[in-house]
C-alpha positions in Angstrom: 51.2 104.8 102.6 48.3 105.3 100.3 45.5 103.0 99.1 46.4 99.9 97.2 45.0 99.8 93.5 45.1 97.9 90.1 47.5 99.1 87.3 46.7 97.8 84.4 49.8 96.8 82.7 50.2 97.0 78.6 50.0 94.0 76.4 53.9 94.3 75.0 55.1 94.6 78.8 53.3 91.3 80.1 55.8 89.2 79.8 58.6 91.4 81.2 56.1 91.6 84.1 55.7 87.9 84.5 59.8 87.0 84.1 60.6 89.6 87.2 61.6 92.8 85.4 61.6 94.5 88.9 61.1 98.4 87.5 57.8 99.9 87.3 58.3 101.8 83.8 55.6 104.9 83.0 55.6 103.7 79.3 54.2 99.9 80.5 50.8 101.3 82.6 47.8 101.7 80.8 46.1 103.6 83.4 48.2 106.6 84.6 45.8 109.0 85.8 44.6 106.5 88.6 48.2 106.8 90.7 47.9 109.9 93.2 49.6 109.6 95.9 53.1 108.1 95.4 53.1 105.2 98.0 50.4 103.4 96.9 50.7 100.0 97.1 49.6 98.8 93.6 48.5 95.2 91.9 49.9 94.9 89.2 47.3 93.1 86.3 47.3 92.2 82.5 43.9 93.7 80.3 42.4 90.6 81.3 42.2 91.9 85.8 45.0 88.6 86.1 47.8 89.3 88.7 51.4 89.8 87.6 52.9 91.4 90.6 52.9 94.0 93.6 54.7 96.6 93.7 54.4 100.5 94.7 54.4 103.7 93.3 57.0 106.0 93.8 58.9 108.6 91.0 62.2 108.5 90.1 64.4 109.3 86.7 64.2 105.5 86.4 60.2 104.8 86.4 57.5 104.8 88.3 57.4 102.7 90.8 59.1 99.0 91.8 57.7 95.4 92.3 58.2 94.2 95.5 56.5 90.5 95.3 55.8 88.2 92.8 53.2 86.6 95.5 49.5 87.8 95.3 49.0 86.3 99.2 52.1 88.9 100.0 51.5 91.4 102.7 53.7 94.5 102.7 53.7 95.1 106.2 56.1 95.3 109.3 57.6 91.3 108.6 57.9 92.0 104.8 60.5 94.7 105.6 62.4 93.3 108.5 62.0 89.4 106.4 63.9 91.7 103.3 66.6 93.4 105.9 67.6 90.4 107.9 68.2 88.1 104.1 69.8 91.2 103.0 72.1 90.8 106.8 72.4 87.3 106.4 73.8 87.8 102.8 76.6 89.8 104.1 77.4 88.7 107.5 81.0 88.1 105.9 81.4 92.0 105.9 80.3 92.7 109.3 82.8 90.0 110.9 85.6 91.5 108.5 87.7 93.6 111.3 90.0 95.3 108.2 86.4 96.6 106.3 83.9 98.6 107.5 82.3 100.7 105.2 80.2 98.6 103.0 76.4 98.5 101.4 73.7 96.4 103.6 70.9 97.2 101.0 71.2 97.5 97.4 67.9 98.2 96.2 65.8 96.1 93.4 69.1 93.4 94.2 67.9 93.2 97.6 64.5 93.1 96.5 63.4 97.0 97.1 64.0 98.8 94.3 64.9 102.8 95.2 66.1 102.0 99.1 69.9 102.1 99.4 71.9 101.2 103.1 74.8 101.8 103.6 76.9 101.0 106.8 79.9 103.0 108.3 81.4 101.2 111.4 77.7 100.8 113.0 76.3 103.9 111.8 73.7 103.2 109.0 72.9 106.1 106.0 69.6 105.0 104.6 68.8 106.7 100.7 65.7 107.7 99.6 64.9 107.2 96.0 61.4 108.8 95.5 58.5 109.9 98.2 57.0 106.5 97.1 59.6 104.6 99.5 60.4 107.4 101.2 56.6 106.2 102.5 57.8 103.3 104.5 60.6 104.9 105.9 58.6 104.2 109.8 59.0 100.2 108.2 62.4 100.2 107.2 64.3 101.7 109.7 62.1 99.6 112.6 63.4 96.7 110.1 66.7 97.8 110.2 66.9 98.0 114.2 65.1 94.8 114.5 68.0 93.6 111.8 71.5 95.1 113.5 73.0 97.4 116.4 72.7 100.3 115.3 74.7 103.2 116.3 72.8 106.2 114.6 70.8 106.9 111.6 71.4 109.4 108.6 69.7 109.9 105.7 69.9 110.9 102.1 66.1 112.2 100.3 67.4 111.7 96.5 63.8 113.0 95.5 63.3 116.8 95.2 61.3 118.7 92.2 64.5 117.5 90.1 65.0 114.3 91.4 68.1 115.4 93.3 69.3 115.4 96.4 66.9 117.3 99.3 69.9 119.4 101.1 68.6 119.3 105.0 70.1 118.0 108.5 70.5 114.3 107.4 70.4 113.2 111.3 67.9 110.7 112.2 68.5 109.0 115.4 70.6 107.6 117.9 73.7 108.5 118.8 75.9 111.2 116.5 79.3 110.3 115.8 82.0 113.0 115.9 82.9 113.8 112.2 85.1 113.0 110.7 84.3 109.1 111.2 86.6 107.0 110.4 86.2 103.7 108.6 88.0 101.4 107.5 88.3 99.5 103.5 91.1 96.7 103.2 92.6 98.4 106.1 93.0 101.7 104.8 91.1 104.5 106.5 88.7 106.7 104.8 87.4 110.2 106.6 83.7 110.2 105.8 80.9 113.0 106.7 77.3 111.0 107.0 75.5 114.5 107.6 77.7 116.8 105.0 75.3 116.5 101.7 74.3 114.2 98.8 78.0 112.0 99.2 80.4 110.8 102.5 83.3 110.9 101.4 84.2 107.9 99.3 82.2 105.5 96.7 81.9 102.0 98.0 81.5 100.4 94.8 85.6 101.1 93.9 86.2 98.7 97.1 88.1 95.9 95.0 89.4 98.5 92.2 91.3 100.1 94.8 92.8 96.8 96.3 93.9 95.6 92.8 96.0 99.0 92.3 97.5 98.8 95.8 98.3 95.0 95.5 99.5 94.7 91.9 99.7 98.0 90.3 101.1 101.0 91.8 104.6 99.7 92.9 107.7 102.1 91.5 104.7 103.9 89.5 103.6 107.7 88.4 100.0 107.7 88.9 97.8 110.3 87.6 94.1 110.2 89.3 91.3 112.2 86.9 88.2 113.1 88.6 90.1 112.6 91.8 86.6 113.4 94.4 88.5 112.7 97.5 91.7 111.1 96.5 90.3 107.5 97.1 92.7 105.7 94.4 95.3 107.6 94.9 95.5 106.8 98.7 95.7 103.3 97.8 98.5 104.2 95.3 100.4 105.7 97.2 100.3 103.1 100.4 100.9 100.5 97.3 104.3 102.3 96.8 103.8 104.8 93.7 106.3 106.8 93.5 104.0 109.9 93.4 100.2 110.4 93.0 98.8 113.5 91.3 95.0 114.1 92.1 93.0 116.3 89.7 89.4 117.7 90.4 87.5 120.6 89.8 85.6 121.0 93.0 87.4 123.0 95.6 86.5 121.4 98.2 88.6 118.0 97.1 91.8 119.4 98.0 90.8 120.1 102.1 89.5 116.9 101.4 92.1 115.0 99.6 94.5 115.7 102.0 92.7 115.0 104.8 92.4 111.4 103.4 96.5 111.3 103.0 96.8 112.6 106.8 94.6 110.0 108.3 96.6 107.5 106.4 99.9 108.9 107.7 101.2 110.1 104.3 102.3 113.4 103.6 100.3 115.2 101.9 103.6 117.4 100.5 104.3 114.2 99.2 102.3 114.4 96.3 100.3 116.2 94.0 97.0 118.0 94.6 95.3 119.8 91.7 91.9 121.8 91.8 91.8 122.0 88.2 89.1 120.9 85.3 90.2 117.8 84.3 90.0 118.4 80.4 92.2 121.9 80.8 94.7 119.4 83.1 94.8 116.8 79.8 95.8 120.1 77.5 98.4 121.3 80.4 100.2 117.9 80.7 100.7 117.4 76.9 101.8 120.8 76.6 104.2 119.7 79.5 105.3 116.6 78.3 104.2 115.2 81.1 103.4 111.1 81.3 102.3 108.9 83.5 102.7 105.3 84.5 99.2 105.1 85.4 96.5 107.0 84.6 93.0 106.5 86.6 89.8 107.6 84.4 87.0 107.5 87.2 84.6 110.4 85.8 80.6 111.2 86.4 77.7 110.0 84.0 77.6 113.8 83.4 80.2 116.5 84.1 79.8 120.4 82.9 82.3 122.7 83.6 82.5 126.1 82.4 84.2 125.3 78.7 83.4 121.4 78.8 80.0 119.4 79.1 81.2 114.8 79.5 78.0 112.9 78.9 79.8 109.2 79.1 77.4 107.7 76.7 78.6 110.4 73.9 82.6 111.4 75.0 84.3 108.5 76.9 85.9 107.8 73.6 87.7 111.0 73.6 87.8 111.1 77.1 90.3 107.5 76.6 92.4 109.5 73.4 93.1 112.1 76.3 94.3 109.8 78.7 96.4 107.4 75.5 98.2 110.8 75.0 99.9 111.1 78.9 100.6 107.5 79.4 104.0 105.7 79.3 104.3 103.4 76.7 103.4 99.9 79.0 101.9 102.2 81.4 98.1 101.0 82.3 94.8 103.0 82.0 91.9 101.8 84.6 88.8 103.4 82.7 85.4 103.3 85.0 82.3 104.3 84.4 79.1 104.1 86.4 76.7 104.9 83.4 74.2 102.4 83.4 72.9 103.1 80.0 75.3 100.8 77.7 76.9 97.8 78.9 80.8 96.4 79.2 80.7 95.3 75.1 80.0 98.9 74.4 82.2 100.6 76.9 85.2 98.1 75.5 84.4 99.5 71.7 84.8 102.8 73.5 88.5 101.8 74.5 89.1 99.9 70.9 87.8 103.3 69.2 90.3 105.1 70.5 93.0 102.7 70.5 92.3 102.5 66.8 91.7 106.3 66.6 95.4 107.1 68.6 97.4 104.3 66.4 97.7 102.6 69.6 98.2 99.0 70.3 96.7 97.7 74.0 95.7 95.1 75.8 93.0 93.9 78.0 94.5 93.1 81.7 91.1 92.6 84.3 87.6 94.2 84.7 85.5 94.7 87.2 81.7 95.1 88.0 80.2 95.9 91.5 81.2 94.0 94.9 79.4 91.8 96.2 77.7 93.7 98.9 76.2 95.6 96.0 74.1 92.6 95.0 71.8 92.9 91.6 69.4 91.6 89.8 69.7 89.1 86.5 66.2 90.5 85.6 67.3 93.9 86.0 70.6 94.6 83.9 70.7 97.5 84.5 71.4 97.9 88.5 74.8 96.3 87.6 76.8 99.7 86.6 79.8 99.5 87.4 82.1 98.9 85.1 86.2 98.9 85.1 88.5 98.3 82.8 92.6 97.9 83.3 93.8 98.2 80.2 97.8 97.8 79.0 99.3 100.6 76.9 101.6 98.8 74.5 102.5 101.6 72.0 101.7 104.7 70.3 
């Protein structure tokens, strides 16, 4: 850990920081050259040297660090991290007591008071994601705080701070007893096969828990389901368990085929009864139109940005067109589940994409229900960008 240094906050950002905004933005710093070593503790002061907050310097795509406390006398030491992890644990006690869900988020960055730090729980095994060299410099404190709070079977880590801000590909095992993979965890009684030491992603996105349960319990029965950008097929598994007639899972990645087969198999669903397609999603839309295929439910869960040989997708620019493609192959009175994890626009803007898509297709629709992050993905009211997930269930009326 580097030395503590004073950072001058430019006048127009002072009120924002004083009111609790946790991100230290590059453009808010008046003496940028004083920041040398990531992991340095910083005192944020106004131009008259009045104390505003204390945090750490760590570069990630969002900014140059995070506020840790607005109390000048707080020490950023072992007891500080112990308290943060313990408070996060107490908030999630119901998850630890739920035998039907054994995979969830224990610590969610700035929502739990430490931006740049994510800790996920998989049946007693933990995956820590470090989003900057700065937060990684507190590694020993954080691991000890975790061990002081919960019973730890093993710890894995994801370093997400290479020169391009991406995942550092290496052996992710840190300590403990390594489980056999796939590790089988549960979500609302459904099994997931996860791999904690197999690249940046483990095999399931935990933030969609409530959406998956809603598909299974309320929407899937008797329906034909198309799952686009399907990854390892988690939505398809829940749809099949909810009584869908058939699921079709489409993803460009070659590994999506064996991974999806595995997720069906661990839930005792014969993969041969389902349709798994390795294809560019945008090509599949064209294929479906050509073959006059229509579905009762279309699930759209694209990454914020995706690129293939012929297509580039950016959620902020292209979601309306993606919805138009989905509308064209959705049955009348069918349901489109539109999801995005893009933090650069809010739910109101997202709904404007939905409205534009239906207007341009001369169609009518009804908004059925909507979701944001589940309870374990705690967010800060002072940092709205942290509540990134937006999911809307849309009923197509006609057109």
